N, C-alpha and C positions, 0 to 999 in steps of 0.2 A: 054690664054684660055686653060684650061685643055683638054687633049685628050679624046674624046668620043668614046666609043665602042658600036656597035649596040646591043650587048647582055647584056649591063649593063644599069642601070637606073640613074647612076650618074657619076661624074668625076673619073679618074683613081686613084686607091689607096683607094677609099671609099668602105664601106661594100656593098656587093651585096645583093640586095633584091630579095628573092625567091617569085615566084608567085604560087598561089595554082593550083594544077593540076585539070584538068577538069574531073569530075567523068565519068566513062564509062557508056554508055547507057545500060539500063536494057534489058535483052533479052525478047522478046515477048513470052508470054505464049500461048501455043497452045490450042485452045478451045477444051473442053472435049465433048465427045459424050453425048447427052441427055439420061437420064435414063427413061425408060418406065416401069410403073407398070401395070401389067395386071389387068384389071377390067372386071367385068361381067355386062352386060347390063340387066337391069330389067325393064319390062314393067309395069308402074304404072298407066296406063290409066284406069284400072279397080279398082284402089284403092290399098292400101298396102296389102301385103300378110298376112294371119292370123297368129297371134302369138300363139305359143303353150306353155302352162305352164304345165310342167310335174313334178310330185312329186313322190317320192319313199316312200313306206310304210316301217317304221322302227319298229321293235319289241322291245319295252322297258319294257317288262314284267320282264326281269332279271335285270333291273336297267339301268341307263344312261351309255353312253360310258365312259370308264375309271373307272368304279366302283362307280360313283357318285350316291347317293341315289335319288330316285324320291321324290320331296317335297310333303308333304301331302296336300290334298285339303283343302283350307281355308273355314271355315264356317262363316257366318255372325254373328257377336257378337251383343249383345244387348238384352234387355228385350222384351218378347212377351206378349201380352194380349189376353186371351181367353174369349169368350163371349158365353153364353147360352141364346138365345132369347126366352122369354116367353111372353104370352099375358098380364100378370100382372106384372112380375118382369124380370129383366135381371141379370143373374149371371155373375160375373167377376172374372177371375183368372189371376195371374201374374207369370211370370217365373223369375228365377234368371238372373243376367247379362250375364251368359254364355249360356243361352238358353237350360238348361239341366233339371231343375226341376220346375214343376208348383205348385203353392200354391193358396188357396182361398184368394180373396182380398175384394170383396164388393158385395152387392146385391143392385141394383138400381131399384127403382119402375118405371114402365112405366108411361108416362104422355102424355096427349093430346097435350100439348104445346111443346113436344119433348125436354123437359129439361133433360130427361134421356140421350139423345144423347150428349147434352152439357156436362153433368157430365162425360160421358165416354171419351169425347175429352179432358176434363181437366185431367183425370187420365193418358191418353196417354202422355200429355205434362209433367205432374208432374214426372212420372217415366221414361221419355225419352224412350218410347216404340218404337221399330223399325218395328214391324209387329203386326197386329191385326188378330186374328183367330176367325171367326164366325162359329158356328156349324150350319149345314144345316140338319134339321131332315128329314129323308126319311123312307119310309116303308121298311119292311124286304125284299121285292122284289126289292128294288132299285128305285121304282117309287117315284116321289115327289108329295106332296099334298099341302094343304093350309098352313101348318106350314112351309114347305120349301119355298113357295113363300113369306111368311111373313119374313123369315130369309134373303132371297135375297134382298127384299125391304129395310129391316133394314140395311143391310151391305152397300147398295148403299147410303142411307141417311147418314150413319156414315162416309163413305169415303169422302163425300162432306165437312165434317167438319175437316178432318185430314190433308188436304194439301197433302204432298208427302208421308205420311205413308201408305204403302200398306195394303189392307184388303183382306184376303183370306177366302173362304168358304170351309169347310171340312165336310165330311160325319160324322154324329153323330147319327146314328140309335139307338145305345144302350147306349148312354152316361147317360141318366137319370136312366136307369135300373142299370148300373154299379155303379153310384153314390149312389143309394138307397142301393144296396148290401154292398157297402163299409161302409156306415153309420150304417147299421144294425150290421155289423161285429164289429163295435166299440161301440155298445151299445146305439146308438142314434136312435130315432124314427123320420124318415124323414117326417112323416105326421104332426108331431107337430112342425117341424122346416123347414118350406118351404124355408125360406131365406138361410138356410144352404145347402139344397139340390140343390138350384140353383147355388150356388158357387161350390159345389162338382161336378155338371155336367159340369161347365165351366173348372174345373181342369181336368176332364176326356178328354174333347175336346182338351185342350191345350197340355196335356201330350202326347196324341196320336200323335199330330202333331210334337212335339219336338222329340219323339222317331223315327218317320219316317225320320226326317231331319238328325238325328245322323246316322241312318243306311245308308242313301245315301252318307254321307260324309266319 
């Protein structure tokens, strides 16, 4: 029998087998002190406190910060239709697509079956009009009479046929007088050309509106 030694795993003269060392135990980490964040107690029994929205007024008259120019105000593009409402005829004028210049378009006879309203609605669709301007005749004092009431009723009836196209009433106290003067200056007798003066009055109404819009923009 080969001689055995207590510190060996086999007979004398054979290779000694090493045993893995036992890893040391990890040191215990000491618990850190808890971190306390200071809070403020709010009493919400009466509801949340009011929120303040404060704004500061900035002067942009000299341009945007950094020298950026202020963009110009955009005006609505599209043709406008001007209307001079009469008891016998309706004068119609049309603007250019930029809404700058008014020109005579057509004279529509008034009809009991309101076919004149249908004709104007067809013109609005044909020329892709974005706004309709109806003259409201008033006295020089500014008071409204039967003609003004007729114009308001006509504009309401027309608006019901135009869907989303807006209809505006504008003061036209001197539109017919101005149209007559313009026709006489061009050598035309307005008394013999009633249909022409109706269109000319619509031009005066529409042009005054376009000029006012240009000044505002």
